[in-house]
Structure formats: structure tokens, C-alpha cells
N, C-alpha and C positions, 0 to 999 in steps of 0.2 A: 504494500500500500504506500503510495507516495505521500510525502509530507512536504509541501512546497515551501512553507514559511517556518522559520525557527527564530525565536527571539531570545534564546538562552544566552547568558553571558559567555558561555563557552564556545559560541560560534566563531568561525574564522580559522585561518590557517594555523597549524601547529608550529610553534617556534622550534628552531633547530639547535638550541644551545641550552645547557644546564645553567640555572640561575642560582645564585647564593640565596639563602633563606634568612629572613629577618628574625629579630628576637620575639619572645612571647608578648602577647598583649598584656596590659597591666593587670587585669583581673586574674589571668592565669598565673602570672608570676607570683602572686600572693598566696597561692595554694600551699598548704603545709608540706614540708619536705618529708620524704619517707624516712622512717627510723630503721635501724639495722635489724631489729627483730621485733615480732609481735607489735607491729607499728599501729595497726588500726583494727578495731573490732566493732561490728554491728551486733548489738545485744538485744534480746527480747523481740526479735523481728520475725515476721512471717515471711518465709522464703518461697518464692515461686521458682522451682529449680529448672523447669523446662526439659526435664529428662523423662517425662512420662509419669512421674510421680506427682501427686496432688500437692496443694499448699501445705507447707510444714510450719506450724506455729511455734512461737516461743523458742526461736533458734538464736545461736551465737555463731557468727561467721568472722573468722580471724584472717586478716590480710597481712602477709609478710613478703617484702620485696616484690610487690606488684602482683602477687598471686594469692589465691585462697589456700591458706596453709592448714586450716582446721575449721570444721563446722559440726554442729550437733545441738541437741537440746541445751538451752542456757544453763540448766542445773548441772549439766555434765561437763561444760567447757569452762575452765578457769582462766580468766584474763589476768595476766600478771605484768609486772614491770611498768615501763613507760608507755604502755599501749594507749592510744587515743580511742576513747569510747564514743561511739555514735549510738544514741538511744533510738532503737527501732520499734519501740512500743507503739502498737496500732498502725504500723507502717509495713510496707511490702517491698521486699528486695528481689530483684530479678536481673537477668543479664541485659545489657544494652542491646538495642536492635541494630540491624543492618539496613542500609539503603542500597538496594541492588541495581538501581538505575539512576545514578547521580551524575553530576557534571561539576568540574572544577573551573574556576576562571582561568583563562589562558595565561594571564600574567601570574605566575606562581608566587613570585616574590612581591607581594603587595599587601597593603592593609586590608583591601577588599577581600582578598583570598583568606587572610587570617580571620576576618569577620565571618566569612562563609563557613570556615572550618569550625569556628566557635559556635555558630548557630546549630550546626549538627550536634555537637556535644551537649549544648544546653538543653536539647530535647531528647537526650538519651539515645541518639543515633551515633554509635561508636565504631561503626565500620561502614565504608562507602565504596561500592564498586563503580568507578568512573567509567563513563561510556563515550568519552570523546577527549582523549588525552594527547599528550605530546612529550617530547624529551624533557621539557622543563618540569614536568610533574614527577619525574622519577626521584630527584633529590627531595622534593616535598614529601613524597611517600616515605623515603628513608629517614628524613629528619623527624617526622612524627613517630615513626616506629622506634627511633632511638630515644624518644622522650625529650627531644630538643625544642619542640614546640607543641602546643596543644592542638589536637585535632583528632578526628576519627582515623583508625587504621584504614589505609587506602589500597585498593586494587586498581592499578592504572592501565587503561586501555591505550594501545597504539592509536595514532591518528586514524579516524574512521575511514572505512573503505566504502566509497560511494560510487555508483555507476557513472556519474558524470565526470569523475576524476580518474577512476580506475577502469580503463577500457580494453586493455589487452591482457591475455593470460600471462605473458612473460613479465609484464609490469606487476601484476598481482603477486606472482611468485616471489619476485624480488622484494616487494614491500613486506610480505609475510616473513621472509628470512631476515630482513633488516630489523623487524620488530622483535623477533626472538633474540637476535644478537644484542639488541639494545637493552634487554631485560624487562620488557613490558610483561604484564601479567596475563593479558588476553587481547583479543581483537574484537572490534565492533564492525559488523557488516550492516550496510544501510540499503537504501532503495536503488533501483535501476541498474543493479549489477546484472550483466548478461548471464545466461546459464553457463556458458563456457568459463567466464571469469570466476563466477561463484564456485564452480567445480574445482578450479585451480586453487582458489583460496582454501577450500575445504581440504583438499588433498595435501597441500603444502603445510597447512596448520597441523594436520595429523602427523606429518613427518617430523616436524620440529617440536611437537608437543605443546602447541599454543592453542588454548580453547578459543572458540569464536562464538559470539552471541549478538543479539540485537534485533534488527528488523528482518522481515522476510521479503526479499525482492520478488516482485510479481512474476518475473520471468522464470522463477524456480518454483514458487508456491510453497505452501505449508508442508505438503508431503515430501517434496524434494529437499527442503531444508532439514526436515527430521531425518530423512534417509541418509543425508550426507554429514550428519553429526553436529548440527548446530546445538550448542550447549543449552541456551535458553532462547525462548521466543518471547520477546518483550512487547508490551502493549497489546498482547493477544493478537499480534499482527498476522493477518491473513487467515485467521480462524473463521471469520464470517465469510470471507470470499470463498473458502474451501467448501462452503455449504451451498454455493450457487451451481446449478446444473450446467449452465453454459459457460465453461471455463474460458472460452475465447474472448469473453468480455472483460476478463480480469487483467490481462497483460498491461494495458495502458490505463488502468483505473487509478484515478487520484483519490486522495483521502476523502475529499468532500463530494466525490461522485458516488460514494458508497450508498447514499440514501436512495438513489434511483433503483438499486438492486435489492432493497430491503424486502420487497415482496417475493423475491426469487430465492430467498434463503430458506433451505429445508431443515427444519428443526430435527428431523429424524436422523440427520447426519452428525448430530452432536456426539453420539456414541462412537462414530467412526473417527472423528478427529481426536477424541479423548483416547481411544485405543491406540491410535498411531503415536500419540505423544508418550503414552505410558510405555509402549513397546520400544520406542527410541531411547528411553531413559532421559529425555529432555525435561527441563524445568520451564516454568513460565513466570514472568515478572509482569503482572497485568497492568500496572499504573492506572487503576480504575478511576480515581478521582480526577486526574488530569484529563482523561478521555471524556469523562462526563462533562467537564468544562468545555472541551473542544466541540462536542456535539450538542451541548445543551442550548437552551434558548435564552439564558440570562445574558444581559449586556455586560460590558466591561465595568460599568459603574455599579451594577448589582453585585458582581463578583468582588469588586473592591470593598464594598460594604461587608461582605461575608468573610473577608480575609484581612483582619486588622494587622496581621503580622507583616503585611507588605510595607509597613512603616520602617522595617529594618532593611529594606532594599532601596537602592538609589532611585530617586523620583523619576528620572528619565527612563529607567528600565520599566518601572511600573506604568508609566504613561504609555510606553510601547505595548505593554501587555493589554491595557485597556483598549487601545486602538486595534490590536490584532484580534481580540475577541469580538469587537464590534464588526469588523470586516467579515469574520467567519459566521456570525449570526446573520448578517445580511446575505451572505452567499448561500448558507445552508438552511436558514430558518424558514424557508418557504413551505416545508412539509413537516410540521411538528410531529405528526403521527409516525413518519419514517424515523425521525430522531428517537422518539420513544421506543419504537420497535428495536432499533439498533442497540440502544442502551440496555433494554430488558434482555435481549439475546446475549449480549456480552456477560451480563450477570449470570444467566443460566449456564453459559459455557464455563465460566469460572467455577461455579458451584459444582458442576459435573466433573471438571478436572480435579478439583480438590477431593471430592468423594471417591474418585477412582484411585487416589493415591499418587497423583502427579505432584512433583515438588513445586508448590506454589510459594514464591519468594517475594518478600515485601520490597516494593520499590515505587518511586513517585515521579521520576524524571525531573528532579529539582537541580538547579533553578530553571524553571520553565513557567509558562503562563500561570500566574497565581499559585505556583508550586514553590513556596519559599523553603529553602533548605532547613531540614529538621522539623519545622512546623508542619510541613506537608505530610509527614508520616502519620500524624493524627487524623487527617482527613482520609487518607488511604485506608487506615484501619477501620474507620467508620463505614466506608462504602463496602469494604469486604464483609463486615458483619451484616450489613443490609443485604448483601448478596447471598446470605445463608450460611456463612462460615462462623463458627463460634468464636467468641473473644479469645478463648484459650488457644484455638488453632491459629488465629491471626497472630497472636504473640509468638507462637511456635514458628510461623512463617518468617518472622524477622530474627529469630534466635537459633534454636537448635537445627531447624531445617537448613539454614544457611551453612552452619558448621558441617552438617552431613553432606551438603552439596560440595563443599570444599574438602571433604574427608579430613576434617580438623576438629573432631569432637573432643580431642584431648587438649585443645587450645582455647576454645571460646564457645559461646552459645548456650551456656548453662551455669548454674551456681553449683559448683562441685569442687572438691579438693583438687588442687593442682592446676586449675584453669586460671587464665588471666582475670584479674579483678577489674573487669570492665562492666560496671554494675550501675543500676538505677534504683534509687530509693524513692518509693511512691507513698503519697499520703493516703491513698485509698486503693481498693482492690480492682485491678484492671480486668480481672476475669468476670467480676460482677457487672462491670460497665467499662467497655473499652475506652471510653472517654477519660477514665481515670489515669491512663498512661500519661496524659498531659499534666497531671498534678504531681510534679516531682518535688521531693524534699531535698534532693541533691544528686550528684552524679559522681561516681568513682571511675576515673580513667587510668587504667594501669596502676592502680594503687593510690593515685592522687585523689583526695576527697575535695570536691568543689561544692560548696553549699548553695542552697537556693538564693541566699542573699548575694553571694558573689556572682552567681549567674545573672540575677536581675540587674546588678550594677553594670556588668559588662554589656548586657543587652541594651541598657539605657545609653551607654556610650556608642554602641553600634547604631542605634536609632539616631543619635545626634549626628554621627558622621554621614548617615544616609540622607539626612535632611540638609547637610551642608553647614551644620552649626558647630562643627569641631574640626 
């Protein structure tokens, strides 16, 4: 499915040089230093472990050197020495979540980039799979991993492979090999790739061991992408097109042409696309909230009123989002029933994929139209629940499911001894109400405890910078 317009800050050509990284932002620099042993303990807290076990009440979780060193009933865990105590009474401790379709600003060494990274962390998003990267993002990734600046752990994509830029198989092969040699974590495939170029990307990526994910080019289609090993299908791209009987109509179909085919989509084919996805072992990153904004009938001004977090983004960018939404409403809003049908079908497809056991992974395409980094995860969670996925399973989609996807369950994605202490402390139970994930008492990033007050102070500074007042 083609997407003609993109207003993300990450748009543009990837830089070809590695940039030095600046110091931490002020709020992050004030976070307490780690102690040599028994440094921090959450006591009397309810743990949501994300390991398949239910909530565990009245627990003590001890953090040493950035990892969970001990946990168990508070009456059985003795906290000694100079341990910093965090009172978890009436609170809920869970792993931070991942954003599996995010973007980083192209200028990696900038205050704006540091602000974007902080907004992710402030909202408990402690890992981000970038989907439009460049060489300049590799030192950013490594600096965050080394604890030299505050931000979520990053998986960095090579510059995206789009059919308008990558037109020959030899060119595609060269780009994939260069990406592997440079140390990128994965590839992003986009629209308009020819079948021959896509096949070359897939074959070369398999040879060099570099996963590839993203959009589904119409010239290959959903089944072709699954057969050739695309790791994730993002945005549920081409799922609805695969349900159209006359596939000759699909090749040149643009994103906002989809409405005219709404009546030709055969619901009975949902089982077929689900079975193909499951058989291929692929995951999906549905980005439901964004797509409902793209296809919905709300104007830019209406979305602006619904997304107060846009105050943390530069005003020029937000103005561009408003304009883009208004253009799309004008272009696509002529048939509201077609819009409703498409959105309802996407929700049914998502629910069917989840119920069949396909790896559904949390992602929002931030920053994108009214998809503000970190904050957007809360909207995505809500739409997934409205689609028929339980709050517990939505949380799993952002935590343990991501660790399983990366075969890294011994590293992150749960509250368990030995895992990284990338944690979120919540004031209320998100399993009872998914909206409670937004009510955070603080975030622990690799053992660094950042309180809600510190987070709010830094967000206020980000807001001032976005408004041009700092």
C-alpha cells in the first residue's frame, strides 16, 4: 500500500557520518547514582511479572548494578545496608514496554533528539525499534546502551529501502551488504519495490543474517512477503488488499484508494491471511491508533484537541500534522461508510491474528501524525483493547512478546531475577484498566530511578523548548 505523504521528523536522506553525542539533559543528570551493592529496592509492591504468572502482591524487588538481583515476598526478603527504599505500597511494578515502530530525528546529536528520547522514557517506553535510520544513529544507540545518556534501548534500522530509490537488484544487494557491515540491527522495506528487487533484498538479508521488516510492496503482496521471510508486517499493510478477489487492482493502489475497494473485501479470507502469517512465523506491528487517525473523519483541529501532548512537539511540526490530516479528510472523507468498514475490518483482523497466536507487537509509528513519542503508546493500547484484546495481553505485546521475538527473554521483558531493571512503577492496576499505564509513579532505567516529579520537571522544560520559550 503506498503512502504518499510523510511528515515525520525522521524524513529525509540519511547522513553518512557518525556524530558525537551531547551530555545528558538536566533532569536526567540529577538521577541518583547506582550504589555498589543492594542499591535500590521496591518494597511492598504488587508485581506484574509478564511471565504468564498473575499479579504477585506484597513483593520486594532488589536492584543491584542495573539488574534485578532478588525478589520475593516482602516478609522473606531482607533489605540491608545503604539500599535506597522505594515504597511500592498500593502500586504496581512491571517491565517497561517497547515501541516496535518508532523513528528517531535525523540529527542524532541535538537537543530535539534528547527530548524525543526522554519522552519515550517518561512514558515507560524503554526500548524502541527504529524504522528509518542512518549511520548517525549507531553511536546514539551505543551511547544509550553504555549509560552515557538517557534514552530507551534502540534497535537501529539501515536507511529504508524504497522502490523509488532502490530500482535495481544489484543496487539492492549492495545496500543490504553495506548495512550488515555497518552494524545496523535490521532493514526496513517500504513501498514500490519491484518483485525482483524485493526478492534480492530478501535473499541477501538471509545470507548476511539481517532481519527485514516494514511495509509490504504491492508488487509482492502479503503472501509473497510472508513466503520470503519478512520478519514483521507493520501497519497490517496489505492484509485488507489480500482479501480482494481481483488482485490486478492492487499493484498500483495508493493508501487512500483503498476505500473504493472496501466493498470487495471478503471477510471469509481472514482465516487465510491469519494462517499464512502464523505459518510464516511473522509478527505484526499494527499501529492501530495512527491508522484510525489517517482514515478517520476528524479534522486536524479535532485531533489537536484530543492530543494535548502535542505541546511537547515543535509548533511547526504540529501545524504540518494539522494540515496533513485536513488534506486527507478532504481526499478520503467522501465515503464515511467505507472508512468505517475499513477500520472495523482492521480491528477484526487484528483480533483474529492475536487469537490465533501470531506475535502481535506494540508499536505506534511515532513521531508521526499526532503520534507523539511515548505518549502515543497509551492511545495504541486503548485501541487494541477496543479491538478485543485484553489489557493483560496488550501489556504482554509490549513486554514479554517483544523479548520472545528477539529471543532475549533472559535480558528484558519481565520482572524476574537476572533481567535488566528497566521497570515502570504505576499508581494503579493497568490490567484492570489499560489507561492506568499512563499513571506512572516513576521509571527505572537500567537501575537508575527517575521519579514522577523529575519526569514532570523535564517534560515542562521540553514543553518550553517546543514553544520556543527556552
